[in-house]
N, C-alpha and C positions, 0 to 999 in steps of 0.2 A: 538416151544418155549413155555415154561410154562408161564402161566399168573399168576402173583403174586398179591393176593388181601389181603390187610391188613384190619382186623376187628378192628376198633378203637372205642372202647366203654369201659365203666366200666367193670371190670373183671366179675362181676356177670351176665352180659348180655350174655356172651359167651355160657353158658350152654343152654340157650333158643334159641339162633340163630344158633349155629354151625350146627346142623343137617338140619334144614329147608333151610339154605343158601347153604349148600353143595348139597342138593337134587335139589334145584332150579338151581344151576350152572351146575350140571350134565345134567339137561334137556335143559338148554339154550345153553350149549356148548358141544354137543355130540361129543365124540372122541377127545376133546381138553384136554390138560393137564393144570391143574390149582392147585394152592396152596392157600388155605384160612387159614390165621393164625392171631394170635394176636400180633406176634412179628416177623417182617421181617426187614432186613436191608433197611433203607429208599431209598437208591439208586437202589434197586431191585423191588420196589413196582410199579405195573402197575395201580392199582385202590385202592381206599380207601373207605370202607364201614364205614360210620361215624355216631356216635351218638353225638348230640350237647353237652352232658355233658362229653364228652371224655377228657382225659388228653392231647390229641394231639391238640395243638394250633398253632404250627409253621409248616407250610407246606413247607418251604424253602428246607429242605433236600430231599424232595420227587421229585427229578429232572426227574425221568422217568414216574411219575404218569400222567395218561391221564384224570382222572376225580375223583371227590369225589361224592360218592353216599350216600346221606343223608338217614338215616334209617326211618325217619318220615317225615310227610308233612311239618312241621314247619322248616324253615331254618333261622329264624331271628338271631339265636345265632352265625351263621357262615358267613353270607353275608357281614358283616363289617370287616372280618378278612383280613388285608392287605397282609398277606403272601399267601393267596389263589389266585393263578393266573392260575388255570386250571378250566375247566367246573365243575359246581356244579349241581347235579340233586336232586330233592326231590321226595319222594315216593308219588305216586298217585295210589290208589288201591280201588276197590269197597268195599272190606271187611273193610278197614280202615275207609272209609267214612261212610259206613252203621253202623259200630260199634259206631262211634262217634255220629251219629244221634240218635241211640238208647240210648246211655249213657246220652246225654244232655237232650233229650225229657223226658226220665224217671225221671231225677232229677228235671226238670222244673215242671212236673206233680206232683211229690212228694211235692214240695214246694207250688205249686198252690192249691192243694187239702188239704194241711195241714195233710198229711198222717202220719207224725211222731207222732202226738198226739195219733193216734190209735195204731201205731206200738210199741211205747214205753210205752203205758198205762200199769200200773201194776195191776189195778183192772179191773173188768169185766163190769164196768158201761159205757154204751153207752151215749155219749154226741153228740146229733145231731148238725150239723152246715151246713151252706150253703155257699160254697165258691162262689166268683164271677164267672161269665162266662169267658171263656178264652179271649173273645174279650174285656173284661173289665180289663185285666191284662197286664201291660207293661213288655215286656221281651226284654232285650238287648243282642245282640250277638256282643262281642268285637272281631273283626277280621273276616272279611267276605271274606276270600280267598276261596279256594275250599271246605274245611271242613265247614267253617262258613256259606257259602252260602247254603250248603246242610242242615245244622241245621236250618237256618232261614226259608228255604222253608218248612221243616217239621213242624215247629212251626206255620207258617202261615196256613198250612194245618189243624192244630188243632184249628185254629181260634184265636190265640194270636195276640195281637197288638205288632208287632216286629219292633224294631229299630236296624239296623245294623251299626256298626262303623268300619271304616278302616282308615289307614293313608292317602290313596288316594281316590279320588271320585269313587264310584261304583253305579250301578243301578241294583236293584233286584226286580222283580215283586212282589208286595204285601208287600214290606219291605220299611220302611222309612230309607233311607241311609244317614248317616252323616259321615263327615271325618274331620281330623285335630284336633288340640287342642280344638277349639271352639265346634266342633262336638262331641268330647268326653265328654265335660262338659254337653252338652245338652242331650246326650245319657244317661248318668248316672242320670240326673235329672228325666228322663222319666221311668227309670227302677225300677220295683218292684222285678224282678228276673233277 
């Protein structure tokens, strides 16, 4: 029996995902027949690869679907959907985590060191300045799930004074963890970045 997989994301995402997803499915399902498409009859869909900004919001017609596979780690946009009555998975991947850590630490360092002043300088005049040490700079990480925890750990490793915020209570070594509405207010008060 053919496994039917609906790719439910904005149309412009298909070009970037079609080949890698088909390649991954061929490796994961050797010898199995599958169809990966952006338009399948709802009653014939077995799995849904889903992007939170997708037009698909009503899962009720997908009576045969066994699971929704979220394209990214963040699932906040879909978890409250009352029509979603099948298992939901989120992406956890070393490359995704490491890429997020690189992106965030790069931008934290950019702001911490005031690099834009040099990068955007139109004249050749050097203006020396001394930024504070990382331990003197408060950095907030809003959302300390899998990605946020990795980012917070990297920033702690660089010596920053890191406060992590989440909806529910967390404990992360070297990170001041706050939660809830009061915790968000306190986190933002401490944050320079």
